[in-house]
C-alpha positions, 0 to 999 in steps of 0.5 A: 180166969179164976174169978170168971169161973167162980162167978159162973160157979156161984150164980149159974142155975142148971137149965136156966143159965147160958154164958156168952163170953169172948174166947179170951175168957178162959174161966168161962170155957173151963166152967163149960167143961167142969159145970156143964154150963152152956157157952157161946164163944163170941168173937168180935174179930175174924182173926180169932178164927184161925184158918190155913185155907183163908189165913188172917193177917197176923202182922207185917210181913204177912208170912202166912199169906205166902205159904201153901196150906200145909206149911201154914198148918206147920206155921200155926203149930210152931206158933202154938208150941213156941209162943201161945202155949208157953204164955198161957198153958201153964197157969191155965192147966195148973188151975184146971188140975185143981178142978180135976180137969186134964191139961190142954194144949194148943189153946188157940183151938181150945178157946172155941166152945164146942156148943156155939161160936158166934162171929160178930161180923158179916160173911162178906168181911170174912168168908167162912172157911171150911177149917173153922170150927163147924159150929160157927155162926156169923151175925154181922157187926153190932155197931154199938158206939155208946151213942145212947149214953152220951149227950149230943155235943153242940160244939160238934154240931156247930162245927159240922154245919159250918163247912164241908165234911171234915177228915176224921183222925183217931188212933183209938180210945186207948192209944197213949202214944199218938203224938206223931200221928196227930201232928202229921194229921194236922199237917195233912189238913193244912196242906190239903185245905180240908177241915179236920177233926182229931179224936183223942181223950188225951189232948197232950198228944195234940200239937200246941196249935191246931191249923184253922179249920181243925178241931179236937174232940175227946169222944164223939159217937161215930154213928153221929159223926161219920155219915157227915164226914169225908174220910176216916183215918184210924188204927183199924180196930174192928169197931171203928172199921165197922162204923166206917163201913156202915157210914159209907166212908172211905178209910185209911188204916194205920195198923199197929197190933192185935187184929188191926193188920188183918182188918186193914188187909180185909178193908183194902181187899174189899175196895173200901180203903187203904192202909199205911204202916205207922213208919210210913205215916207221913204227910206226903204219903197220907195226902197221896192215899187220901187223894185216891180214896176221895175219888167218886168211884171209891166213895160209890163202892163204900156207899154200896157196901153201907147199903148192904149193911143197912137193916142187918139185925146183928144183935138180935140174931146173936141174942136168938142164937144164945137163947137157943142154947 
């Protein structure tokens, strides 16, 4: 927080500088208040925009979904009072005091810039709620997957052209505890007779021997892989979720934490996939879910949604909004 504030303080030029930062960059929000620097708050995930009318899923059981709006507001207030503010308000307000700024409460609401809030997701994925901040603009998924900085893999190309589209499994680039996930995933490929790709930067999580037709890759740009795949099984991060939708690919989400449960619920609501909780990720359950997801009707719905996404100029729209500040 202090470092971000100090960088902005040292480098900004009045009338020539605009800041774009995620809601978790408290230093940028404080710089806006103290220095008057224009700030656009950027949210990759809908869960960062809290609503009592269109509640996000913060985990399972999904408590907020079963409450009327009045009780949801009370639930959010209790969460702020007993969880969010005790974790974050102390150090935040101590730093604000050194700058002569008053203390803030309910930090989950304070993080949004009063000038501009950009949601990098489309309105059909998370429809605008009337109790969101009034200055929210939704631009669509940015769909960046490092493709420009990665050399194409001859081994991947050879594998993809050698047979049917594979099932793709990933637990996320930062997941260090996915051994059970990959063991079950390998069993699913073997039992279904389908080819598979296991994506992880940590090969020690993989089974000692992979079934025939199953390959491991450390990293592959999704925009190269997913359009040539049969289905994606993943953790439910917003970037991975968006890439699967853009590729017209059915997806099975295994959500753990953060925004993953909410993304999983939204994907199922749209008819683009299913989800299983980690404790339910067994060979039998996964095979059942994939059998349904690979039906022509689901695949056609995914293809139609990909067509809707095609041509969206999310990054350009977001950039224009930032420059207008």
